[in-house]
C-alpha positions in Angstrom: 41.8 77.6 248.5 44.0 75.0 250.3 46.0 72.3 248.8 47.0 68.9 250.2 50.5 68.2 251.7 51.7 66.0 248.8 54.4 67.3 246.7 56.0 65.6 243.4 59.8 65.9 242.9 60.5 67.4 239.4 63.5 68.7 237.7 63.2 72.0 235.9 65.4 73.3 232.9 66.7 76.4 234.6 68.2 76.5 238.2 66.5 78.8 240.8 67.3 79.7 244.4 66.6 77.0 246.9 63.9 77.9 249.5 65.9 77.1 252.4 69.5 78.1 251.5 69.3 80.0 248.5 71.7 78.1 246.3 70.8 77.5 242.7 69.0 74.1 242.1 67.0 72.5 239.5 64.8 70.3 241.7 61.5 71.5 242.4 58.5 70.1 244.7 55.2 70.9 243.1 51.7 69.9 243.9 49.5 68.0 241.5 48.1 70.9 239.9 51.2 73.2 240.4 48.9 75.5 242.9 52.2 75.4 245.0 56.0 74.7 244.2 59.1 74.9 246.2 62.6 75.1 244.6 64.8 72.9 246.9 68.2 71.1 247.2 68.3 67.4 247.2 70.1 67.7 250.4 67.1 69.2 252.2 64.9 66.3 250.8 66.7 63.9 253.0 66.3 66.1 256.0 63.4 64.8 258.2 62.6 68.0 259.5 62.0 69.5 256.0 60.1 66.6 253.9 59.6 63.0 254.2 59.5 60.6 251.1 55.9 58.9 250.7 56.2 55.2 249.7 54.4 54.3 246.7 51.7 51.8 246.7 53.8 49.3 244.7 56.5 49.2 247.3 54.0 49.0 250.3 53.5 45.6 251.7 50.4 43.9 250.8 48.0 42.2 253.2 48.1 38.4 253.1 44.9 37.0 251.4 44.1 33.3 251.6 43.6 31.1 248.6 40.0 30.6 249.4 39.3 34.1 249.3 41.0 34.3 245.9 39.1 31.2 244.5 35.9 32.9 245.8 36.6 36.0 243.9 37.5 34.3 240.9 34.1 32.3 240.8 32.3 35.4 241.2 34.1 37.3 238.4 33.7 34.1 236.1 29.9 34.1 236.6 29.8 38.0 236.0 31.6 37.5 232.6 29.4 34.7 231.6 26.3 36.8 232.3 27.9 39.6 230.4 28.5 37.4 227.4 25.2 36.1 227.2 23.9 39.5 227.3 26.2 40.6 224.5 25.2 37.8 222.4 21.5 38.7 222.8 22.1 42.3 221.9 24.0 41.2 218.8 21.5 39.1 217.7 18.8 42.1 218.1 21.1 44.4 216.1 21.5 41.9 213.4 17.7 41.7 212.8 17.5 45.5 212.9 20.5 45.4 210.5 18.6 43.1 208.0 15.5 45.3 208.1 17.5 48.3 207.4 19.5 46.6 204.5 16.2 45.4 202.8 14.9 49.2 203.0 18.1 50.5 201.8 18.2 48.0 198.8 14.8 49.1 197.8 16.0 52.8 198.0 19.1 52.0 196.0 17.0 50.3 193.3 14.8 53.3 193.0 17.7 55.5 192.5 19.5 53.4 190.3 16.5 53.2 188.0 16.4 57.1 188.2 20.0 57.1 187.0 21.6 58.8 189.9 24.4 57.1 191.8 25.6 58.2 195.1 29.4 57.7 195.7 30.3 56.0 198.9 33.2 57.1 200.8 34.9 54.4 202.8 35.5 55.2 206.5 38.9 56.1 207.4 40.5 54.1 210.3 42.9 56.0 212.5 45.8 54.0 213.8 45.5 53.5 217.6 47.8 55.8 219.6 50.4 53.9 221.6 49.9 54.5 225.2 53.2 55.6 227.1 53.5 54.6 230.8 52.8 57.4 233.3 55.9 58.9 234.6 56.2 58.4 238.4 57.7 61.0 240.5 59.0 60.8 243.9 56.3 62.0 246.2 57.1 63.9 249.4 55.1 65.4 252.5 56.4 68.4 254.2 56.9 68.8 257.9 54.1 70.3 259.4 55.6 73.5 260.2 57.0 74.1 256.6 53.6 73.1 255.3 52.0 75.8 257.5 54.6 78.4 256.4 53.7 77.4 252.7 49.8 77.5 253.6 50.5 81.1 255.0 52.7 82.3 252.2 49.9 81.2 249.7 47.1 82.7 251.6 49.0 86.1 251.8 49.6 86.0 248.0 46.0 85.3 247.4 44.7 88.2 249.7 47.2 90.4 248.0 45.7 89.5 244.6 42.2 90.1 245.9 43.2 93.6 247.5 44.5 94.5 244.2 41.4 93.5 242.3 39.1 95.2 245.1 41.2 98.5 245.2 39.8 100.2 242.0 36.4 99.7 243.3 36.7 101.5 246.4 36.1 105.3 246.6 39.1 107.6 246.6 40.0 109.9 249.5 38.6 113.4 249.6 41.2 115.8 247.9 39.5 119.2 248.5 39.9 121.7 251.2 37.7 121.4 254.2 35.9 124.6 255.2 
């Protein structure tokens, strides 16, 4: 299992040794699913031989788009919205007709139950308040230098192979221990 060369800068609560200089640091670079993470000093993040900062899409320069293209897209979008609204109206009318038929049937059943003397208590549906959406935290994104990234891949591969060997070892037969005649 390999991972992409895209690391997010995060801060931890406990300092650990930097991967390069072994000084205590709370800055860590981690992949999106924390498959791989590296404790590193802030000074090493500015080093072009170690990692490069990836510009976010917000700060990237947007291509120039003409007013004609914008107007064309707006018109297409408005047409789609009109079609969607018409379709919703037709669906609502169909639903109203179905609800009326159901209400008539329910009224007949309710009248029969009242005559029998049994009333069913109605429990109003509870509405849960909408949960406020918090904006997603944006972390600085870095790509490691190709040599550093290949070292991380090698280290990750060795760890995976070691865990596979430990998993496989109990299933292998043991060496003979008796005397050879």
